[in-house]
N, CA, C and O of each residue as an XYZ file, in Angstrom:
832
protein
N      67.722     41.466     70.720
C      66.538     40.922     71.502
C      65.221     40.929     70.680
O      64.429     39.987     70.703
N      65.048     42.041     69.965
C      63.859     42.201     69.103
C      63.773     41.148     68.037
O      62.711     40.583     67.776
N      65.088     40.850     67.324
C      65.124     39.785     66.313
C      64.731     38.464     66.995
O      63.958     37.696     66.423
N      65.233     38.189     68.175
C      64.961     36.852     68.733
C      63.369     36.817     69.083
O      62.775     35.743     68.978
N      62.783     37.818     69.437
C      61.414     37.823     69.809
C      60.584     37.569     68.436
O      59.635     36.787     68.382
N      61.005     38.242     67.457
C      60.305     38.056     66.205
C      60.466     36.661     65.572
O      59.559     36.104     64.953
N      61.660     36.152     65.769
C      61.864     34.740     65.205
C      61.028     33.670     66.030
O      60.539     32.668     65.508
N      60.922     33.981     67.316
C      60.174     33.123     68.288
C      58.639     33.147     67.887
O      57.959     32.121     67.857
N      58.182     34.336     67.599
C      56.744     34.456     67.122
C      56.496     33.705     65.750
O      55.509     33.011     65.505
N      57.466     33.938     64.968
C      57.381     33.216     63.597
C      57.278     31.693     63.820
O      56.412     31.005     63.280
N      58.184     31.233     64.621
C      58.189     29.742     64.852
C      56.935     29.200     65.457
O      56.437     28.127     65.117
N      56.444     30.008     66.382
C      55.164     29.585     66.991
C      54.061     29.703     66.027
O      53.108     28.925     66.069
N      54.160     30.708     65.105
C      52.971     30.902     64.161
C      52.948     29.671     63.260
O      51.882     29.118     62.988
N      54.196     29.214     62.769
C      54.328     28.093     61.879
C      53.795     26.823     62.479
O      53.114     25.988     61.883
N      54.244     26.773     63.916
C      53.734     25.439     64.548
C      52.232     25.383     64.724
O      51.629     24.322     64.563
N      51.597     26.547     65.063
C      50.218     26.582     65.097
C      49.485     26.304     63.814
O      48.460     25.624     63.776
N      50.057     26.863     62.750
C      49.491     26.559     61.431
C      49.550     25.037     61.101
O      48.596     24.457     60.582
N      50.664     24.451     61.412
C      50.852     23.060     61.154
C      49.840     22.232     62.031
O      49.265     21.239     61.585
N      49.677     22.669     63.202
C      48.662     21.978     64.063
C      47.200     22.023     63.498
O      46.508     21.009     63.412
N      46.793     23.235     63.131
C      45.507     23.470     62.520
C      45.387     22.583     61.289
O      44.405     21.848     61.190
N      46.332     22.604     60.338
C      46.250     21.860     59.109
C      46.208     20.248     59.444
O      45.499     19.470     58.807
N      46.977     19.893     60.421
C      46.964     18.456     60.860
C      45.576     18.041     61.360
O      45.094     16.955     61.037
N      44.913     18.947     62.181
C      43.637     18.564     62.714
C      42.668     18.584     61.715
O      41.754     17.763     61.805
N      42.692     19.452     60.672
C      41.675     19.548     59.565
C      41.792     18.278     58.743
O      40.796     17.752     58.247
N      43.069     17.769     58.598
C      43.264     16.602     57.631
C      42.825     15.324     58.435
O      42.577     14.293     57.811
N      42.721     15.367     59.830
C      42.329     14.135     60.539
C      40.848     14.108     60.602
O      40.341     13.042     60.950
N      40.081     15.092     60.326
C      38.687     15.142     60.560
C      38.121     14.357     59.344
O      38.435     14.684     58.200
N      37.258     13.288     59.610
C      36.698     12.455     58.504
C      35.786     13.311     57.603
O      35.182     14.290     58.042
N      35.716     12.909     56.352
C      34.845     13.577     55.390
C      33.296     13.444     55.790
O      32.856     12.381     56.227
N      32.544     14.512     55.627
C      31.102     14.428     56.000
C      30.350     13.572     55.081
O      30.714     13.575     53.905
N      29.327     12.815     55.436
C      28.647     12.015     54.553
C      27.974     12.834     53.364
O      27.530     13.977     53.477
N      27.973     12.092     52.251
C      27.409     12.797     51.141
C      25.911     12.751     51.231
O      25.346     11.697     51.522
N      25.193     13.953     50.970
C      23.736     14.004     51.156
C      23.168     13.029     50.082
O      23.723     12.808     49.005
N      22.005     12.474     50.495
C      21.206     11.667     49.577
C      19.898     12.313     49.262
O      19.224     12.830     50.153
N      19.516     12.294     47.989
C      18.231     13.054     47.551
C      17.289     12.016     47.026
O      17.656     11.045     46.364
N      16.079     12.273     47.353
C      14.906     11.281     46.948
C      13.867     12.044     46.121
O      13.678     13.258     46.211
N      13.248     11.255     45.352
C      12.189     11.824     44.378
C      11.024     11.035     44.440
O      11.130      9.812     44.542
N       9.916     11.592     44.389
C       8.583     10.988     44.425
C       8.268     10.421     43.059
O       8.376     11.132     42.060
N       7.843      9.029     42.983
C       7.662      8.416     41.681
C       6.133      8.239     41.348
O       5.343      7.827     42.198
N       5.795      8.540     40.190
C       4.360      8.326     39.785
C       3.989      6.883     39.678
O       4.861      6.018     39.770
N       2.773      6.596     39.493
C       2.307      5.223     39.311
C       2.735      4.760     37.835
O       2.869      5.557     36.907
N       2.915      3.496     37.742
C       3.356      2.890     36.505
C       2.023      2.722     35.689
O       1.075      2.075     36.134
N       2.014      3.306     34.544
C       0.806      3.208     33.757
C       0.402      1.832     33.322
O      -0.771      1.605     33.025
N       1.301      0.930     33.272
C       1.008     -0.475     32.942
C       0.429     -1.265     34.142
O      -0.118     -2.353     33.964
N       0.561     -0.687     35.397
C      -0.020     -1.376     36.524
C      -1.243     -0.750     36.966
O      -1.778     -1.203     37.978
N      -1.795      0.283     36.320
C      -3.017      0.859     36.646
C      -4.201     -0.042     36.004
O      -4.400     -0.101     34.791
N      -4.924     -0.701     36.930
C      -5.974     -1.619     36.459
C      -7.164     -0.938     35.946
O      -7.875     -1.501     35.114
N      -7.469      0.404     36.446
C      -8.640      1.058     36.006
C      -8.422      2.459     35.420
O      -8.155      3.404     36.162
N      -8.528      2.587     34.185
C      -8.408      3.876     33.576
C      -9.816      4.359     33.231
O     -10.654      3.590     32.760
N     -10.056      5.639     33.473
C     -11.367      6.238     33.422
C     -11.466      7.144     32.217
O     -10.630      8.022     32.004
N     -12.502      6.917     31.434
C     -12.759      7.859     30.148
C     -13.371      9.158     30.595
O     -14.223      9.242     31.479
N     -12.864     10.175     29.907
C     -13.471     11.468     29.997
C     -13.480     12.091     28.595
O     -12.945     11.547     27.628
N     -14.145     13.310     28.544
C     -14.114     13.992     27.308
C     -12.714     14.332     26.962
O     -11.901     14.728     27.798
N     -12.433     14.148     25.575
C     -11.009     14.313     25.132
C     -10.528     15.740     25.151
O      -9.327     16.006     25.087
N     -11.517     16.702     25.243
C     -11.076     18.042     25.249
C     -11.102     18.774     26.496
O     -10.907     19.989     26.526
N     -11.353     18.032     27.597
C     -11.341     18.646     28.912
C      -9.872     18.876     29.427
O      -9.008     17.999     29.441
N      -9.709     20.167     29.845
C      -8.385     20.565     30.362
C      -8.485     20.793     31.911
O      -9.286     21.595     32.392
N      -7.624     20.038     32.659
C      -7.562     19.998     34.083
C      -6.430     20.646     34.687
O      -5.327     20.206     34.364
N      -6.482     21.640     35.530
C      -5.334     22.299     36.058
C      -5.127     21.687     37.489
O      -6.058     21.587     38.289
N      -3.902     21.303     37.744
C      -3.512     20.687     39.053
C      -2.678     21.731     39.913
O      -1.650     22.226     39.451
N      -3.116     22.025     41.077
C      -2.352     22.877     42.039
C      -3.181     24.106     42.311
O      -4.162     24.419     41.636
N      -2.716     24.791     43.360
C      -1.538     24.390     44.182
C      -1.731     23.320     45.165
O      -2.858     23.017     45.558
N      -0.595     22.704     45.600
C      -0.720     21.782     46.634
C      -0.005     22.352     47.806
O       1.182     22.657     47.695
N      -0.683     22.525     48.979
C      -0.093     23.059     50.106
C       0.298     22.093     51.212
O      -0.513     21.244     51.582
N       1.498     22.185     51.751
C       1.898     21.156     52.679
C       2.070     21.852     54.051
O       2.160     23.079     54.091
N       2.116     21.130     55.135
C       2.256     21.778     56.517
C       3.617     22.405     56.520
O       4.558     21.963     55.862
N       3.671     23.481     57.313
C       4.859     24.285     57.473
C       6.099     23.500     57.947
O       7.234     23.788     57.566
N       5.810     22.450     58.833
C       6.948     21.658     59.290
C       7.509     20.803     58.341
O       8.594     20.279     58.593
N       6.880     20.561     57.187
C       7.322     19.695     56.153
C       7.977     20.565     54.992
O       8.572     20.001     54.074
N       7.857     21.937     55.052
C       8.333     22.770     54.062
C       9.765     23.020     54.174
O      10.168     24.120     54.552
N      10.582     22.043     53.861
C      12.085     22.121     54.052
C      12.798     21.020     53.162
O      12.156     20.033     52.802
N      13.996     21.174     52.843
C      14.671     20.203     52.063
C      14.908     18.918     52.800
O      14.946     17.858     52.176
N      15.068     18.963     54.091
C      15.343     17.709     54.838
C      14.046     16.833     54.957
O      12.958     17.390     55.108
N      14.139     15.631     54.898
C      13.024     14.697     55.155
C      12.728     14.743     56.613
O      13.624     14.640     57.450
N      11.351     14.913     56.949
C      10.983     15.192     58.287
C      10.263     13.900     58.732
O       9.373     13.438     58.019
N      10.620     13.304     59.887
C       9.939     12.206     60.446
C       9.615     12.490     61.913
O       9.852     13.602     62.386
N       9.102     11.552     62.612
C       8.724     11.650     64.075
C       9.332     10.438     64.751
O       9.429      9.352     64.180
N       9.738     10.669     65.995
C      10.176      9.616     66.840
C       8.875      9.077     67.568
O       7.752      9.495     67.289
N       9.138      8.086     68.549
C       8.098      7.455     69.345
C       7.424      8.431     70.249
O       6.279      8.207     70.640
N       8.105      9.549     70.614
C       7.542     10.561     71.398
C       6.870     11.674     70.655
O       6.476     12.679     71.247
N       6.729     11.498     69.304
C       6.090     12.335     68.432
C       6.932     13.742     68.213
O       6.436     14.779     67.772
N       8.260     13.567     68.598
C       9.159     14.702     68.302
C       9.669     14.651     66.912
O      10.041     13.608     66.373
N       9.673     15.934     66.301
C      10.063     15.926     64.862
C      11.633     15.689     64.686
O      12.464     16.197     65.440
N      11.920     14.937     63.705
C      13.342     14.732     63.403
C      13.614     15.168     61.941
O      12.880     14.839     61.010
N      14.687     15.908     61.814
C      15.060     16.473     60.454
C      16.350     15.782     60.044
O      17.417     15.940     60.636
N      16.154     14.947     58.907
C      17.352     14.182     58.439
C      18.350     15.194     57.767
O      18.030     15.943     56.844
N      19.600     15.127     58.339
C      20.583     16.125     57.756
C      21.192     15.701     56.511
O      21.687     16.548     55.768
N      21.203     14.452     56.210
C      21.825     13.991     54.936
C      20.865     13.318     54.017
O      21.285     12.841     52.963
N      19.556     13.242     54.354
C      18.537     12.580     53.512
C      17.497     13.708     53.189
O      16.825     14.205     54.093
N      17.381     14.100     51.884
C      16.705     15.284     51.544
C      15.855     14.973     50.325
O      16.076     13.994     49.613
N      14.881     15.835     50.113
C      13.989     15.752     48.853
C      14.722     16.431     47.792
O      15.304     17.502     47.968
N      14.682     15.725     46.568
C      15.354     16.391     45.375
C      14.691     17.543     44.734
O      15.181     18.113     43.759
N      13.512     17.904     45.317
C      12.728     19.094     44.856
C      11.913     19.570     45.988
O      11.710     18.791     46.919
N      11.409     20.791     46.014
C      10.425     21.170     47.079
C       9.331     20.240     47.250
O       8.738     19.903     46.225
N       8.939     19.744     48.411
C       8.038     18.784     48.502
C       6.587     19.049     47.962
O       5.883     18.170     47.464
N       6.225     20.357     48.119
C       4.908     20.765     47.632
C       4.880     20.690     46.086
O       3.898     20.242     45.494
N       5.968     21.134     45.459
C       6.037     21.087     43.992
C       6.108     19.596     43.537
O       5.531     19.227     42.514
N       6.824     18.757     44.317
C       6.966     17.372     43.932
C       5.608     16.696     44.068
O       5.272     15.866     43.224
N       4.843     16.997     45.046
C       3.500     16.378     45.174
C       2.504     16.842     44.121
O       1.644     16.093     43.657
N       2.656     18.080     43.778
C       1.805     18.672     42.651
C       2.145     17.888     41.326
O       1.238     17.424     40.635
N       3.419     17.758     41.003
C       3.859     16.985     39.840
C       3.354     15.671     39.891
O       2.791     15.200     38.903
N       3.507     14.948     41.056
C       3.154     13.642     41.094
C       1.567     13.367     40.864
O       1.151     12.465     40.137
N       0.810     14.193     41.523
C      -0.666     14.088     41.317
C      -0.968     14.315     39.911
O      -1.762     13.561     39.348
N      -0.418     15.272     39.287
C      -0.660     15.595     37.828
C      -0.266     14.355     36.929
O      -1.000     14.005     36.004
N       0.866     13.730     37.214
C       1.213     12.695     36.429
C       0.323     11.393     36.704
O       0.055     10.614     35.789
N      -0.079     11.222     37.897
C      -0.926     10.119     38.121
C      -2.283     10.192     37.482
O      -2.837      9.240     36.931
N      -2.795     11.475     37.610
C      -4.179     11.806     36.889
C      -4.040     11.569     35.450
O      -4.986     11.070     34.840
N      -2.911     11.891     34.825
C      -2.674     11.774     33.428
C      -2.777     10.300     32.950
O      -3.251     10.020     31.849
N      -2.321      9.384     33.809
C      -2.368      8.014     33.659
C      -3.812      7.410     33.845
O      -4.275      6.536     33.111
N      -4.433      7.949     34.855
C      -5.770      7.479     35.217
C      -6.901      8.089     34.305
O      -7.933      7.455     34.086
N      -6.698      9.199     33.842
C      -7.628      9.861     32.925
C      -6.904     10.176     31.649
O      -6.600     11.338     31.384
N      -6.593      9.078     30.775
C      -5.730      9.308     29.685
C      -6.211     10.209     28.582
O      -5.414     10.709     27.787
N      -7.561     10.431     28.523
C      -8.131     11.224     27.494
C      -8.063     12.721     27.869
O      -8.171     13.594     27.007
N      -7.901     12.966     29.041
C      -7.998     14.467     29.546
C      -6.585     15.064     29.227
O      -5.633     14.341     28.935
N      -6.510     16.386     29.299
C      -5.352     17.102     29.200
C      -5.089     17.871     30.465
O      -6.018     18.361     31.107
N      -3.724     17.990     30.861
C      -3.508     18.486     32.195
C      -2.384     19.673     32.070
O      -1.612     19.748     31.114
N      -2.398     20.519     33.086
C      -1.473     21.563     33.178
C      -1.235     21.857     34.673
O      -2.081     21.609     35.532
N      -0.067     22.386     34.919
C       0.223     22.611     36.372
C       0.104     24.069     36.768
O       0.456     24.974     36.012
N      -0.399     24.269     37.970
C      -0.454     25.642     38.497
C       0.914     26.273     38.735
O       1.812     25.569     39.197
N       1.121     27.518     38.458
C       0.177     28.457     37.705
C       0.303     28.314     36.220
O       1.400     28.079     35.713
N      -0.810     28.451     35.491
C      -0.836     28.233     34.077
C      -1.151     29.584     33.433
O      -1.614     30.544     34.049
N      -0.849     29.560     32.120
C      -1.106     30.812     31.280
C      -2.577     30.978     31.158
O      -3.311     29.997     31.040
N      -3.055     32.275     31.186
C      -4.410     32.608     31.146
C      -5.081     32.114     29.848
O      -6.304     31.985     29.794
N      -4.334     31.858     28.878
C      -4.829     31.477     27.563
C      -5.152     29.996     27.485
O      -5.742     29.543     26.504
N      -4.760     29.204     28.546
C      -5.132     27.823     28.540
C      -6.500     27.637     29.095
O      -6.813     28.114     30.186
N      -7.343     26.925     28.332
C      -8.748     26.785     28.597
C      -9.047     25.746     29.661
O      -9.599     24.686     29.366
N      -8.670     26.062     30.944
C      -8.813     25.082     32.045
C     -10.247     25.008     32.455
O     -10.888     26.022     32.730
N     -10.736     23.828     32.494
C     -12.180     23.637     32.854
C     -12.355     23.405     34.338
O     -13.249     23.924     35.007
N     -11.387     22.547     34.815
C     -11.455     22.177     36.323
C     -10.124     22.526     36.934
O      -9.088     22.413     36.279
N     -10.137     22.935     38.138
C      -8.864     23.072     38.969
C      -8.920     22.215     40.129
O      -9.947     22.201     40.809
N      -7.857     21.451     40.448
C      -7.786     20.657     41.593
C      -6.787     21.323     42.567
O      -5.615     21.530     42.252
N      -7.296     21.634     43.726
C      -6.557     22.284     44.759
C      -6.460     21.255     46.074
O      -7.464     20.753     46.580
N      -5.237     21.041     46.503
C      -5.026     20.152     47.641
C      -4.301     20.830     48.740
O      -3.332     21.568     48.561
N      -4.831     20.534     49.904
C      -4.087     21.031     51.190
C      -3.891     19.736     52.048
O      -4.809     19.040     52.481
N      -2.488     19.511     52.235
C      -2.097     18.393     53.037
C      -2.113     18.846     54.513
O      -1.202     19.499     55.022
N      -3.170     18.462     55.122
C      -3.493     18.966     56.569
C      -2.538     18.341     57.536
O      -2.112     18.997     58.487
N      -2.169     17.040     57.322
C      -1.154     16.301     58.144
C      -0.385     15.367     57.411
O      -0.915     14.599     56.609
N       0.867     15.384     57.639
C       1.782     14.406     56.922
C       2.848     13.968     58.032
O       3.820     14.669     58.313
N       2.581     12.793     58.606
C       3.358     12.301     59.680
C       3.902     10.846     59.351
O       3.209      9.963     58.845
N       5.176     10.723     59.691
C       5.802      9.383     59.321
C       6.820      8.954     60.465
O       7.617      9.742     60.974
N       6.710      7.734     60.780
C       7.596      7.041     61.764
C       8.323      5.899     60.972
O       7.699      4.899     60.618
N       9.580      6.061     60.717
C      10.376      5.097     59.906
C      10.211      3.675     60.520
O      10.364      2.715     59.764
N       9.939      3.482     61.708
C       9.773      2.220     62.300
C       8.443      1.663     62.179
O       8.228      0.490     62.483
N       7.438      2.524     61.703
C       5.952      2.067     61.632
C       5.349      2.440     60.311
O       5.415      1.699     59.330
N       4.778      3.571     60.314
C       3.975      3.925     59.130
C       3.892      5.418     58.788
O       4.405      6.288     59.492
N       3.189      5.660     57.624
C       3.027      7.080     57.244
C       1.586      7.326     57.285
O       0.808      6.481     56.842
N       1.137      8.540     57.838
C      -0.138      8.949     57.852
C      -0.331     10.310     57.241
O       0.338     11.290     57.569
N      -1.331     10.318     56.286
C      -1.517     11.667     55.539
C      -3.011     11.976     55.576
O      -3.860     11.097     55.423
N      -3.281     13.191     55.772
C      -4.702     13.740     55.675
C      -4.702     14.862     54.629
O      -3.891     15.785     54.712
N      -5.578     14.789     53.675
C      -5.656     15.792     52.563
C      -7.079     16.356     52.525
O      -8.064     15.625     52.620
N      -7.147     17.656     52.386
C      -8.444     18.363     52.180
C      -8.345     18.782     50.722
O      -7.473     19.599     50.425
N      -9.153     18.302     49.787
C      -8.978     18.763     48.456
C     -10.400     19.152     47.863
O     -11.460     18.701     48.297
N     -10.280     20.020     46.847
C     -11.477     20.463     46.175
C     -11.213     20.626     44.665
O     -10.087     20.705     44.174
N     -12.424     20.670     43.953
C     -12.370     20.752     42.576
C     -13.135     22.127     42.241
O     -14.266     22.307     42.694
N     -12.539     23.038     41.488
C     -13.222     24.283     41.118
C     -13.572     24.287     39.607
O     -12.759     23.981     38.735
N     -14.832     24.653     39.378
C     -15.251     25.006     38.076
C     -14.699     26.301     37.705
O     -15.236     27.343     38.079
N     -13.638     26.281     36.977
C     -12.952     27.522     36.609
C     -13.728     28.555     35.813
O     -13.619     29.752     36.082
N     -14.485     28.126     34.866
C     -15.310     29.072     34.007
C     -16.360     29.780     34.790
O     -16.699     30.920     34.473
N     -16.923     29.112     35.865
C     -17.957     29.753     36.694
C     -17.399     30.106     38.005
O     -18.174     30.536     38.859
N     -16.070     29.969     38.285
C     -15.449     30.316     39.553
C     -16.285     29.767     40.726
O     -16.643     30.487     41.658
N     -16.559     28.536     40.638
C     -17.359     27.898     41.686
C     -16.736     26.622     42.104
O     -16.222     25.869     41.276
N     -16.772     26.354     43.416
C     -16.222     25.154     43.956
C     -17.339     24.139     43.907
O     -18.442     24.356     44.410
N     -17.014     23.015     43.279
C     -18.169     21.997     43.043
C     -17.932     20.703     43.856
O     -18.848     19.902     44.043
N     -16.724     20.524     44.318
C     -16.385     19.333     45.129
C     -15.495     19.719     46.301
O     -14.500     20.413     46.090
N     -15.806     19.299     47.536
C     -14.863     19.500     48.681
C     -14.860     18.043     49.258
O     -15.911     17.429     49.441
N     -13.706     17.556     49.517
C     -13.591     16.178     50.161
C     -12.384     16.167     51.026
O     -11.467     16.971     50.856
N     -12.381     15.234     51.979
C     -11.204     14.972     52.837
C     -10.885     13.470     52.690
O     -11.743     12.588     52.663
N      -9.570     13.282     52.599
C      -9.014     11.919     52.342
C      -8.018     11.581     53.426
O      -7.259     12.465     53.826
N      -7.970     10.377     53.921
C      -7.050      9.901     54.913
C      -6.423      8.633     54.404
O      -7.114      7.779     53.850
N      -5.056      8.484     54.589
C      -4.377      7.194     54.242
C      -3.335      6.965     55.269
O      -2.628      7.877     55.697
N      -3.245      5.688     55.674
C      -2.217      5.235     56.573
C      -1.586      3.934     55.962
O      -2.288      2.947     55.745
N      -0.301      3.957     55.703
C       0.347      2.920     55.110
C       1.728      2.560     55.777
O       2.506      3.436     56.154
N       1.974      1.250     55.895
C       3.251      0.888     56.491
C       4.372      1.326     55.576
O       4.266      1.292     54.350
N       5.490      1.754     56.241
C       6.732      2.125     55.478
C       7.489      0.843     55.286
O       7.842      0.134     56.228
N       7.743      0.556     53.919
C       8.441     -0.751     53.515
C       9.318     -0.316     52.401
O       8.848      0.214     51.394
N      10.703     -0.550     52.581
C      11.384     -0.902     53.748
C      11.443      0.317     54.768
O      11.062      1.443     54.446
N      11.908      0.031     55.917
C      11.765      1.091     57.121
C      13.057      1.985     56.953
O      13.964      1.943     57.784
N      13.095      2.746     55.908
C      14.214      3.702     55.733
C      13.752      4.824     54.875
O      12.600      4.793     54.441
N      14.559      5.827     54.589
C      14.077      7.002     53.843
C      13.623      6.627     52.453
O      12.608      7.135     51.977
N      14.345      5.758     51.798
C      13.912      5.232     50.491
C      12.528      4.620     50.564
O      11.710      4.833     49.670
N      12.262      3.884     51.585
C      10.860      3.286     51.802
C       9.871      4.347     52.008
O       8.751      4.273     51.502
N      10.286      5.428     52.807
C       9.411      6.483     53.033
C       8.920      7.226     51.831
O       7.748      7.574     51.688
N       9.883      7.448     50.977
C       9.626      8.087     49.595
C       8.704      7.344     48.895
O       7.743      7.912     48.375
N       8.872      6.038     48.798
C       7.987      5.074     48.034
C       6.670      5.043     48.658
O       5.682      5.027     47.924
N       6.531      5.033     49.975
C       5.243      4.959     50.589
C       4.481      6.193     50.367
O       3.273      6.134     50.140
N       5.153      7.376     50.420
C       4.450      8.611     50.177
C       3.946      8.728     48.722
O       2.896      9.314     48.458
N       4.708      8.168     47.815
C       4.265      8.144     46.546
C       3.062      7.209     46.298
O       2.263      7.499     45.408
N       2.900      6.108     47.041
C       1.798      5.230     47.003
C       0.562      5.916     47.520
O      -0.528      5.734     46.978
N       0.734      6.767     48.646
C      -0.269      7.473     49.234
C      -0.845      8.605     48.303
O      -2.044      8.880     48.257
N       0.083      9.199     47.605
C      -0.298     10.114     46.555
C      -1.138      9.455     45.382
O      -2.070     10.043     44.833
N      -0.715      8.173     45.053
C      -1.446      7.524     44.075
C      -2.860      7.197     44.571
O      -3.800      7.305     43.783
N      -3.053      6.817     45.794
C      -4.386      6.569     46.364
C      -5.269      7.937     46.280
O      -6.429      7.957     45.869
N      -4.619      8.955     46.684
C      -5.291     10.305     46.639
C      -5.714     10.710     45.189
O      -6.805     11.232     44.960
N      -4.766     10.433     44.200
C      -4.946     10.745     42.848
C      -6.204      9.880     42.290
O      -6.991     10.362     41.474
N      -6.313      8.682     42.754
C      -7.399      7.828     42.325
C      -8.680      8.282     42.730
O      -9.649      8.167     41.980
N      -8.767      8.822     43.934
C     -10.021      9.370     44.468
C     -10.428     10.721     43.694
O     -11.593     11.008     43.420
N      -9.352     11.480     43.391
C      -9.650     12.696     42.634
C     -10.095     12.380     41.154
O     -10.991     13.001     40.582
N      -9.392     11.377     40.613
C      -9.771     10.995     39.250
C     -11.203     10.482     39.102
O     -11.876     10.759     38.109
N     -11.659      9.727     40.112
C     -13.035      9.206     40.112
C     -13.976     10.448     40.148
O     -14.951     10.494     39.398
N     -13.677     11.478     41.037
C     -14.597     12.558     41.204
C     -14.626     13.394     39.919
O     -15.680     13.869     39.495
N     -13.412     13.566     39.293
C     -13.479     14.319     38.015
C     -14.286     13.533     36.928
O     -15.010     14.143     36.141
N     -14.159     12.233     36.893
C     -14.910     11.497     35.895
C     -16.328     11.559     36.084
O     -17.054     11.520     35.091
N     -16.856     11.660     37.334
C     -18.231     11.778     37.657
C     -18.728     13.132     37.144
O     -19.831     13.229     36.606
N     -17.894     14.197     37.316
C     -18.279     15.450     36.793
C     -18.540     15.512     35.314
O     -19.424     16.212     34.819
N     -17.666     14.687     34.589
C     -17.784     14.713     33.125
C     -19.010     13.864     32.684
O     -19.662     14.151     31.680
N     -19.296     12.776     33.509
C     -20.478     11.972     33.189
C     -21.792     12.713     33.265
O     -22.717     12.486     32.485
N     -21.843     13.663     34.292
C     -23.081     14.454     34.522
C     -23.119     15.796     33.820
O     -24.106     16.529     33.894
N     -22.056     16.097     33.155
C     -21.992     17.471     32.477
C     -22.774     17.447     31.104
O     -22.835     18.462     30.410
């Protein structure tokens, strides 16, 4: 009797295992995550390049983003302003670091004679100006547009003094209306912000 019971349990165990394996094999594969990267402006398409002193060193960063955007998933809003987190559409790098890199690359194109370094930099680097950016608001609706509000300032590093404080706002339609279009549109907004920062930095050099 005991042998029969053991055999019955073994048969049931094998049957259950086969059922589990069968169900696992029937589950479709999960979609492959897609990763997006912010692109800097094309130097050949920048119509206005600003001259500065060739020895000026500008430090870029940090760039602070809203807490709700500080995640790998791309964050959008629906018509009711509810946040949506894309499970399979993600940033290829932390968004705050990506925007810092992007602004630095844009400024290097717009101010070709200046030298740039990213925050944090070595204390031996003779940084003259530091650009600090806080993204106060970054909202996007894939069916509509992207809206970004940035509070930014320029610090005279040698004198530890803030010499410029400004606020910039940009609203741009998302084209095409998908995550790739969103990444492109955010890159364009960063280019507009970079342009305003470049002009402010050039003014400082003109009056220095």
